[in-house]
C-alpha positions, 0 to 999 in steps of 0.5 A, a space after each residue: 350520077 348525081 351532081 351536087 347542087 350549086 348556089 352562085 351568089 353575086 353582091 350587087 351595088 349600082 352594077 346595071 352596067 355589068 350584072 346582065 353579062 355576068 347573069 348571062 354567062 351564068 345561065 350558059 354554064 356547061 355544069 349538068 347539075 342544078 344551078 341556083 343563081 342569086 343576086 343580093 342587091 346592096 342598096 343600089 340606087 340604079 337599074 340593078 334591080 331591073 337588071 336582076 329581075 329581067 332574068 326569070 331564073 334569078 332569085 333577086 334580094 335586096 338590102 340596105 347598103 352594108 357592103 359586099 361581105 354582108 351581101 354575100 352572107 345574106 345571099 349564103 343564108 337564102 342559098 340552098 346548094 351544096 356548094 356555095 360560089 361567089 363571084 362579082 357583078 363585073 365578072 363573067 364566068 367562062 362556060 366551064 367555070 362551075 364544072 371545073 370548080 366542083 371538080 376541084 373538091 377532089 378530097 375530103 379536106 379541100 373546103 375551098 376551091 378558088 379560081 383565076 381571072 380573065 380579061 374582060 376589057 382588054 383595049 384599055 391600057 391600064 386593064 392590060 397592065 393590071 391583068 398582066 401582073 395578076 396572071 403574072 402572080 397567079 402563074 409564078 407565085 400561087 401554088 395549088 394550095 395556097 393560104 388565101 383566095 379572092 371573093 371574085 371566083 371562089 367556091 365553099 362547101 356549105 358547112 366549111 363556110 358556116 363553121 368559119 361564120 361566113 365573111 366578116 361584115 365589119 369590112 364595109 368595103 371590098 378588101 380584106 374580107 376574103 383573106 380574113 375568111 381564108 385564115 378562118 378556114 385554114 384554121 378548121 384544118 381544111 385546104 384551099 385549092 387554086 385551080 388556074 383554069 377556073 376563070 372569071 373574065 373581069 372588068 379591070 379598073 380603067 381610070 387611073 384615079 379610081 385605081 388608086 383611090 382602090 389601092 388606097 382603100 386595099 392598104 386601109 383595110 389591110 391594116 384591120 386585117 393584119 391586126 386581126 390576123 398578125 400572123 399573116 402579116 408576112 403576106 400570103 402566096 399572092 404577095 411577095 418580097 416586092 410588095 413587102 419591101 415597098 412598105 419601108 422604101 415609101 416610108 423613107 421618102 417622108 423621112 427624107 422629105 426635109 432634104 429635097 435633093 437626097 428625097 429626089 435621088 431616092 425617089 428616082 431609085 425607087 422608081 428605077 426599081 419599079 421600072 426594072 420589076 415592070 421588065 421582068 413582070 410585063 416583058 416588052 415596051 411599052 408595057 413594061 415602062 407603063 406598068 412600072 409607073 403604075 406600080 411605083 404610084 401604087 405603092 404610095 397610095 397602098 402605104 398611105 391607106 395602110 398608115 391611115 388604117 393602122 392609126 384608126 384601128 389601133 385607136 379603135 381596139 384600144 378604145 374598145 379594150 378600155 370600154 370593155 374593162 370599165 363595164 367589168 
């Protein structure tokens, strides 16, 4: 029996502390077919290059810093595999990952197979809460054939990836480029399959400040994604009603800012809403309380980023259209 060849692409930026674990995991996959491992160094200034080159079977490429979407596209151009796999430098694919993902392409119209998360740093309280919420969403929300995938754990038929044009390199940071490509794949008439048991263990964020900055960035780039794909502004299968109503709830805080007492009452009610949500998502105390607080503060970070992004990208698109008309 012939097994299809697989190319696994890892974009890496200042990833010397985690890249070795990812490559070690890929070198010990149970898949009997050929696995090509590609690392694209996105302009790192640490020891990422040395870490990648310490694995003789890894193909290493370097580019000037252009973002993970661009790095993934570079890796795809260099790849020779029939299937293109993508994961991140802070992920450790479990031993049967490639085997399960390839088996997921069980029909010709399945163009993409996506998997789930494990947790690589379970001793961190914040990482545990982040992971618990992700698994809640994957187990409770994600259907077998969702409308979007995450680039941390995904595989493509090569022709599907190429026909969709790859990742949009205009997304300079890691946020929104996977949703953008998901919608292009769906427009080809291809399906995305989600496998809960095809897992990569991930080092979730341990710093609360950096986590909120990440969420601000996610909100910012979501603005571009929603402007590019207005029909998806209602959310995908990972997003659910709580995420959607958080946007107007946060905006109302700005409306009530001139009335401090009213603002305090509204903020307290919003916090209680997140704490109750935390009980249903995280279960027992203290994770329910901590998780509720995290979601409460995260909502402000996300909406702040979304608001700034909408203003910026609207102005950008308007100016772009005016310039195009002038050139005509």
